[in-house]
SELOFI-979879 format. One line per 2 residues: their letters; for each residue y, x, z of N, C-alpha, C, O, CB. Coordinates in steps of 0.1 Angstrom, whole numbers. Glycine has a CB too. Layout:
N
a) Y:X:Z:Y:X:Z:Y:X:Z:Y:X:Z:Y:X:Z ~ ...
This chain:
214
xx) -14:9:-1:-2:-1:-3:12:9:0:13:16:10:-2:-17:10 ~ 21:7:-8:37:9:-2:47:7:3:55:-3:1:43:10:-6
xx) 47:13:7:57:12:25:73:8:14:77:12:4:59:35:40 ~ 77:-3:24:92:1:17:104:-1:24:108:-11:30:96:-8:6
xx) 108:10:23:117:14:29:131:2:32:141:-1:25:120:25:20 ~ 128:-5:46:141:-13:50:152:-9:51:160:-15:43:141:-17:61
xx) 159:3:58:166:8:62:176:12:47:174:19:37:160:17:70 ~ 191:1:53:199:5:38:206:20:41:210:26:51:213:-8:34
xx) 206:24:28:221:37:27:231:29:33:235:18:30:227:43:10 ~ 236:42:44:248:39:47:258:54:46:254:65:49:248:30:61
xx) 269:51:41:275:58:36:290:58:47:297:49:49:274:54:20 ~ 291:70:50:303:72:67:319:67:57:320:65:45:304:99:76
xx) 327:67:64:343:64:59:346:77:54:344:89:57:355:59:72 ~ 354:69:43:360:82:34:371:88:47:375:80:56:371:75:16
xx) 376:105:48:379:110:55:394:109:49:394:116:39:371:121:57 ~ 406:102:51:416:105:45:429:117:43:427:125:52:418:98:48
xx) 436:120:39:443:135:35:452:126:50:452:114:53:454:140:14 ~ 458:138:58:466:133:62:477:124:61:481:116:69:467:138:65
xx) 483:128:49:497:117:47:490:107:39:499:100:35:513:123:37 ~ 479:102:35:476:88:32:474:78:46:474:66:45:463:88:22
xx) 472:86:60:465:79:70:477:66:72:489:69:68:461:89:84 ~ 475:57:76:488:46:80:488:52:94:501:53:96:486:27:80
xx) 483:56:102:491:57:114:498:72:112:509:69:112:479:54:129 ~ 498:81:110:501:90:104:519:89:96:529:95:98:489:91:94
xx) 517:80:88:530:70:80:540:69:88:552:72:88:528:54:75 ~ 526:59:99:542:51:105:547:63:118:555:59:125:540:30:116
xx) 543:74:120:546:80:129:557:87:121:568:90:126:535:86:136 ~ 553:90:110:567:99:103:575:95:99:584:102:95:567:107:93
xx) 577:77:96:587:66:89:594:70:104:606:74:104:581:47:85 ~ 587:69:115:596:69:131:602:80:138:610:80:147:588:65:142
xx) 595:90:130:606:104:129:617:104:125:629:105:129:603:115:122 ~ 610:101:106:626:100:103:636:91:105:648:95:102:627:101:92
xx) 633:79:110:643:67:114:652:81:126:662:88:125:631:48:124 ~ 645:79:134:652:90:148:662:100:142:675:99:142:638:102:156
xx) 653:110:135:661:118:125:677:115:121:688:116:127:653:117:111 ~ 673:112:112:685:97:104:693:95:116:705:99:116:676:77:99
xx) 690:89:125:701:79:132:709:94:147:719:93:154:688:58:143 ~ 699:106:146:708:113:154:720:122:149:732:124:153:701:120:161
xx) 709:126:135:721:136:125:735:122:126:746:122:130:713:141:101 ~ 729:113:121:742:100:120:754:101:129:766:102:126:737:83:124
xx) 746:102:145:754:100:156:765:114:158:777:114:160:744:97:169 ~ 755:125:157:763:139:154:777:140:145:788:144:149:753:149:146
xx) 772:133:131:778:133:128:795:126:130:806:130:132:771:134:123 ~ 790:116:130:800:105:137:809:110:151:821:107:151:791:93:142
xx) 802:116:160:807:120:167:818:131:172:826:132:181:800:120:169 ~ 810:146:156:821:156:154:833:150:142:844:157:143:812:171:148
xx) 833:141:133:840:132:129:852:130:141:863:135:142:830:119:125 ~ 844:120:151:857:114:158:863:122:168:872:118:176:854:101:164
xx) 857:135:168:863:144:182:874:150:174:885:153:180:851:158:191 ~ 873:153:157:879:164:149:892:150:145:903:155:142:867:172:135
xx) 890:139:145:902:134:138:915:133:147:916:133:159:899:119:134 ~ 926:133:137:935:138:141:950:133:135:947:123:130:932:150:139
xx) 961:136:135:971:134:127:984:144:124:983:153:131:974:124:132 ~ 990:144:119:1000:158:121:1011:158:135:1016:168:141:1012:159:105
xx) 1014:141:139:1018:143:156:1008:154:161:1012:166:164:1016:128:166 ~ 995:151:163:986:161:168:992:173:168:998:178:177:974:161:161
xx) 990:178:156:988:192:152:1001:199:155:1000:210:160:985:193:138 ~ 1014:193:153:1029:196:156:1031:197:172:1035:207:178:1039:184:149
xx) 1025:184:177:1024:189:190:1016:202:198:1021:207:208:1020:179:196 ~ 1011:204:196:998:214:197:1005:227:197:1009:234:206:985:214:183
xx) 1006:228:181:1017:240:178:1032:242:183:1039:252:184:1018:240:165 ~ 1033:233:185:1045:236:193:1048:236:205:1058:241:210:1051:229:190
xx) 1040:230:212:1039:232:225:1031:251:233:1035:258:243:1030:216:228 ~ 1022:252:225:1022:264:228:1032:276:229:1032:285:237:1014:267:221
xx) 1043:274:218:1051:279:220:1062:279:231:1070:288:234:1052:277:212 ~ 1059:267:234:1068:262:243:1060:271:258:1064:281:263:1070:243:243
xx) 1051:266:261:1042:273:273:1041:286:269:1037:291:279:1026:267:276 ~ 1042:291:264:1046:306:263:1059:311:271:1061:318:281:1049:308:248
xx) 1066:306:263:1077:309:274:1083:310:285:1091:318:290:1081:306:273 ~ 1078:297:290:1072:290:304:1066:304:312:1073:307:322:1058:277:300
xx) 1054:312:308:1050:317:315:1056:330:313:1054:338:322:1038:315:315 ~ 1064:335:304:1073:349:300:1083:342:311:1080:346:323:1082:353:280
xx) 1090:336:311:1100:330:322:1096:333:340:1103:337:349:1100:312:319 ~ 1080:328:340:1075:329:351:1073:344:357:1073:346:370:1063:320:351
xx) 1070:354:348:1067:362:347:1076:373:350:1076:381:359:1063:361:337 ~ 1086:371:341:1100:375:348:1105:371:362:1104:380:371:1111:370:339
xx) 1110:359:367:1110:355:375:1102:362:389:1109:363:398:1109:346:372 ~ 1090:365:390:1084:374:396:1088:384:401:1090:387:413:1077:376:390
xx) 1090:391:392:1098:404:387:1111:407:394:1115:416:401:1101:402:372 ~ 1117:396:388:1131:397:394:1131:397:408:1135:407:414:1140:385:391
xx) 1125:385:417:1129:380:431:1115:385:436:1105:377:438:1134:362:434 ~ 1115:394:438:1101:398:450:1103:388:463:1097:378:465:1102:418:458
xx) 1111:395:469:1115:383:482:1126:370:482:1136:366:488:1121:391:493 ~ 1117:368:469:1125:354:467:1115:341:472:1104:344:475:1129:352:450
xx) 1119:328:473:1114:316:478:1099:315:474:1093:315:463:1123:304:474 ~ 1093:313:488:1079:313:487:1077:304:479:1070:308:470:1071:312:498
xx) 1080:291:478:1076:281:470:1078:283:456:1069:281:448:1081:271:474 ~ 1087:286:454:1089:289:440:1079:296:436:1072:290:429:1102:295:435
xx) 1076:309:439:1070:322:436:1052:313:435:1043:318:428:1073:337:453 ~ 1050:304:441:1038:296:439:1038:286:426:1028:284:419:1036:288:452
xx) 1050:283:424:1049:273:415:1051:281:403:1043:276:394:1060:262:416 ~ 1058:293:397:1055:302:390:1043:311:393:1047:322:393:1065:308:388
xx) 1031:311:395:1023:317:395:1014:306:388:1007:309:379:1021:323:406 ~ 1016:292:394:1005:280:388:1008:278:375:999:276:367:1006:264:394
xx) 1026:280:369:1028:279:363:1021:287:346:1021:282:335:1038:278:369 ~ 1016:303:352:1012:310:346:995:308:343:988:310:333:1016:321:351
xx) 990:304:353:976:303:353:975:290:340:969:289:329:969:298:370 ~ 984:282:348:977:265:341:985:261:328:983:251:321:980:248:354
xx) 994:271:327:998:266:312:992:278:300:991:276:288:1018:266:313 ~ 989:292:308:982:299:295:967:292:297:961:297:288:983:317:295
xx) 960:285:303:949:280:302:950:270:294:942:269:284:943:278:312 ~ 960:261:295:963:250:282:968:255:275:976:247:271:970:239:282
xx) 971:267:266:972:276:258:958:276:248:956:274:236:974:287:266 ~ 950:281:260:934:285:253:932:270:250:922:274:244:919:294:266
xx) 931:258:249:929:245:250:933:242:236:926:239:227:937:239:262 ~ 944:244:238:953:236:225:946:249:218:934:245:217:975:235:224
xx) 947:258:215:942:269:201:927:264:202:924:266:190:943:289:204 ~ 920:261:207:909:258:205:907:245:199:899:246:190:904:259:216
xx) 912:232:201:911:224:193:917:222:180:913:212:173:914:217:199 ~ 932:235:174:935:236:166:928:244:153:929:242:141:944:237:171
xx) 916:257:163:909:257:154:899:246:145:897:245:133:904:265:159 ~ 893:235:159:883:229:156:886:217:147:878:208:145:878:228:167
xx) 906:216:140:905:208:134:909:215:122:913:208:113:911:197:138 ~ 908:226:121:911:237:109:923:237:107:926:242:96:904:234:95
xx) 935:233:117:947:240:115:951:252:120:944:259:127:955:233:118 ~ 964:255:115:971:269:121:972:268:134:974:257:138:984:272:117
xx) 970:279:145:969:278:157:984:279:163:987:274:174:959:288:161 ~ 992:286:157:1007:285:161:1018:277:148:1011:273:138:1012:304:163
xx) 1028:275:148:1037:271:141:1040:281:133:1044:290:140:1047:266:147 ~ 1040:284:121:1044:293:112:1052:294:103:1054:301:94:1037:296:108
xx) 1059:277:109:1076:280:103:1088:289:108:1088:301:110:1083:268:103 ~ 1100:278:109:1110:283:113:1115:269:119:1126:268:124:1119:291:101
xx) 1107:259:119:1109:245:121:1104:242:133:1092:244:133:1104:237:111 ~ 1107:237:144:1103:226:155:1105:211:155:1115:205:150:1110:230:167
xx) 1095:205:162:1097:187:162:1096:180:153:1098:168:155:1109:182:165 ~ 1090:186:138:1094:181:128:1085:165:130:1088:154:127:1091:191:114
xx) 1071:172:137:1061:158:136:1066:148:145:1059:138:148:1044:161:142 ~ 1081:149:152:1084:143:160:1094:132:150:1096:121:156:1088:151:170
xx) 1098:133:139:1111:131:135:1124:135:137:1134:129:131:1113:123:136 ~ 1126:146:145:1138:155:146:1139:171:145:1143:179:153:1143:152:158
xx) 1134:172:133:1136:192:128:1145:192:137:1152:183:140:1143:200:112 ~ 1145:207:144:1155:216:145:1144:229:148:1132:229:150:1166:212:158
xx) 1157:240:147:1153:256:146:1140:258:154:1141:251:164:1166:267:152 ~ 1133:262:154:1125:267:167:1129:272:176:1123:269:186:1117:274:165
xx) 1138:280:178:1143:286:190:1150:273:200:1151:275:212:1153:298:185 ~ 1154:262:193:1163:254:195:1157:240:199:1163:229:200:1171:256:185
xx) 1141:245:202:1131:234:204:1132:233:219:1132:241:228:1117:238:198 ~ 1134:217:220:1141:206:231:1131:216:250:1120:217:253:1133:182:225
xx) 1142:220:254:1140:231:268:1137:244:271:1135:251:281:1132:228:274 ~ 1139:245:252:1135:261:256:1149:272:262:1160:270:257:1128:269:240
xx) 1147:280:272:1159:291:273:1167:297:264:1159:301:255:1156:301:276 ~ 1179:299:259:1185:309:250:1182:323:251:1175:325:261:1200:308:251
xx) 1184:331:245:1179:341:246:1191:347:263:1187:352:273:1179:350:229 ~ 1203:344:260:1216:352:267:1209:345:285:1212:350:296:1237:343:259
xx) 1198:331:282:1192:322:295:1184:334:297:1188:341:307:1184:305:294 ~ 1176:338:293:1168:347:299:1169:361:301:1162:368:309:1159:347:294
xx) 1180:365:294:1182:377:300:1196:379:312:1202:389:315:1184:385:288 ~ 1196:367:315:1205:365:330:1189:360:343:1190:360:355:1223:347:327
xx) 1181:357:338:1170:354:346:1166:374:354:1166:380:364:1154:344:334 ~ 1165:376:338:1158:394:337:1167:401:348:1161:407:357:1161:404:319
xx) 1182:400:348:1190:410:356:1192:405:367:1193:413:376:1202:414:353 ~ 1193:388:369:1195:385:384:1186:389:393:1177:395:387:1196:372:387
xx) 1185:388:404:1177:395:422:1177:387:429:1187:379:429:1184:406:431 ~ 1163:384:442:1163:372:448:1167:360:445:1163:351:437:1167:374:456
xx) 1181:360:454:1183:344:459:1188:336:441:1185:326:435:1200:344:474 ~ 1196:347:441:1205:342:421:1193:339:416:1190:327:413:1215:358:408
xx) 1182:350:412:1170:348:407:1164:332:411:1164:322:404:1161:361:413 ~ 1159:333:421:1156:318:423:1161:305:416:1153:299:408:1159:317:435
xx) 1173:301:420:1186:293:413:1185:295:399:1188:285:393:1201:298:418 ~ 1181:303:393:1180:305:379:1166:298:373:1162:292:364:1180:321:376
xx) 1164:303:385:1145:299:376:1143:285:374:1141:282:362:1129:302:387 ~ 1145:277:385:1146:267:389:1151:257:379:1146:248:374:1150:268:398
xx) 1164:262:378:1177:251:366:1170:255:356:1171:247:347:1197:255:364 ~ 1162:268:352:1154:268:337:1148:262:334:1150:255:324:1147:276:333
xx) 1134:261:345:1124:260:345:1121:240:344:1112:234:337:1122:270:357 ~ 1131:234:354:1135:218:354:1140:223:335:1131:229:329:1151:211:370
xx) 1152:221:329:1154:219:318:1143:219:306:1144:214:295:1162:227:317 ~ 1129:230:311:1120:235:302:1106:224:304:1097:222:296:1117:251:304
xx) 1109:219:318:1098:215:323:1099:197:313:1090:190:309:1097:216:342 ~ 1114:193:312:1122:183:307:1120:183:293:1116:172:288:1135:184:310
xx) 1123:195:286:1116:194:272:1099:188:271:1093:180:264:1117:210:267 ~ 1096:196:279:1079:194:277:1078:181:273:1074:178:262:1068:197:292
xx) 1083:172:283:1081:159:290:1082:149:274:1074:141:270:1095:155:304 ~ 1096:153:265:1099:149:259:1091:145:246:1090:135:239:1107:154:259
xx) 1085:159:244:1072:159:233:1064:154:239:1062:143:234:1066:170:228 ~ 1055:157:248:1042:151:256:1043:134:255:1033:126:252:1043:157:274
xx) 1058:130:258:1053:113:261:1055:109:246:1055:97:245:1064:103:274 ~ 1057:115:238:1057:113:224:1046:112:220:1041:101:214:1063:121:218
xx) 1040:121:221:1021:121:214:1017:108:224:1013:97:220:1008:140:220 ~ 1020:111:237:1010:103:245:1014:85:243:1011:74:248:1013:109:262
xx) 1020:91:231:1024:68:225:1020:73:207:1014:64:201:1054:58:226 ~ 1022:83:202:1018:83:187:1006:92:189:1002:93:177:1030:89:176
xx) 1000:98:195:991:110:189:975:100:187:972:90:191:990:126:203 ~ 971:106:181:955:97:174:944:108:180:936:99:184:952:96:150
xx) 939:117:183:932:124:187:929:125:203:933:134:211:936:134:181 ~ 922:115:206:915:112:222:922:129:235:929:130:245:889:113:219
xx) 915:137:225:921:150:239:931:154:237:935:163:245:915:164:243 ~ 940:149:226:952:156:227:960:148:238:967:152:248:959:158:213
xx) 958:134:232:965:121:245:963:127:256:974:129:262:956:104:247 ~ 950:132:261:946:134:274:955:143:277:962:141:287:932:137:277
xx) 957:158:270:963:168:273:977:163:279:982:165:290:963:179:261 ~ 983:155:270:998:153:269:997:149:281:1004:155:289:1004:143:258
xx) 988:133:288:992:127:297:989:138:310:998:140:318:985:112:296 ~ 980:143:310:983:158:320:998:166:321:1006:168:331:973:171:312
xx) 998:168:308:1013:176:311:1026:165:320:1033:165:330:1021:181:293 ~ 1023:159:312:1036:145:321:1034:141:333:1042:134:339:1036:129:315
xx) 1021:144:340:1016:143:356:1022:160:361:1031:163:369:994:140:356 ~ 1014:168:356:1018:179:361:1036:183:361:1043:188:369:1009:189:355
xx) 1037:179:349:1051:184:348:1062:175:357:1074:176:359:1054:185:332 ~ 1057:171:357:1068:155:363:1069:158:380:1080:157:387:1057:134:360
xx) 1055:164:386:1053:166:395:1063:177:397:1071:176:406:1041:166:397 ~ 1063:190:390:1071:203:394:1082:198:391:1090:204:398:1069:218:387
xx) 1086:192:387:1102:188:382:1108:185:398:1118:189:405:1102:170:368 ~ 1100:176:400:1104:168:417:1106:178:426:1114:178:435:1091:159:424
xx) 1097:187:421:1090:199:436:1110:213:433:1119:217:440:1061:213:427 ~ 1107:216:421:1119:225:419:1132:215:416:1137:222:408:1116:236:406
xx) 1140:203:418:1145:197:422:1152:199:438:1164:201:443:1136:189:418 ~ 1140:199:443:1143:196:458:1144:212:464:1151:215:473:1128:186:466
xx) 1137:221:456:1141:237:465:1157:239:462:1165:244:469:1130:253:457 ~ 1158:234:445:1173:239:442:1184:236:451:1194:243:453:1178:233:430
xx) 1181:225:455:1194:213:462:1189:221:474:1199:220:481:1193:191:464 ~ 1181:228:480:1182:237:493:1188:251:491:1194:258:499:1168:238:501
xx) 1184:254:477:1191:271:472:1205:272:473:1212:282:474:1189:275:456 ~ 1211:255:474:1229:254:467:1234:250:486:1246:249:489:1233:234:449
């Protein structure tokens, strides 16, 4: 008798290449969606951070020059008045530190914007609609006033420094208030707001000290 093989031949499941496997395809699609979303978020965030207008740029460029003179006046004052008012000495040192740090921050923002790190023209405040020669920027001390501070000593230097710095801060406030209203970049507006807060406080302190020195 012939024996009949009743077993059915079985063919093992076909092993699909990894790129045809439904699970792998689903995972790849998920990765692509997440990656695309992350790239889009990063690009959008970069565009948002770097978004700015001419007011932002002009303010940063001019305020860097403005800050540089405040730092210079503070250095000159501390040299001219070694025995002067102790509180004025503290304010001068704070101006040197704070405004030097702000200058670094402003240079960094200008680089991020792809703009020149300083005003390369002879005109300032054009971004405010009131262009003036660079040396006549609001609040800036004249060469003659700086010479007076350089030549003064102790009590006289105290008075000159306080007087010049009050005017200098008021000029800075004028520019910062304009940007606080018309600026586009959030970080620039935040910096302007910080300048308004700190320099308003210093003006009040300087005014009190000046009244005591008179």
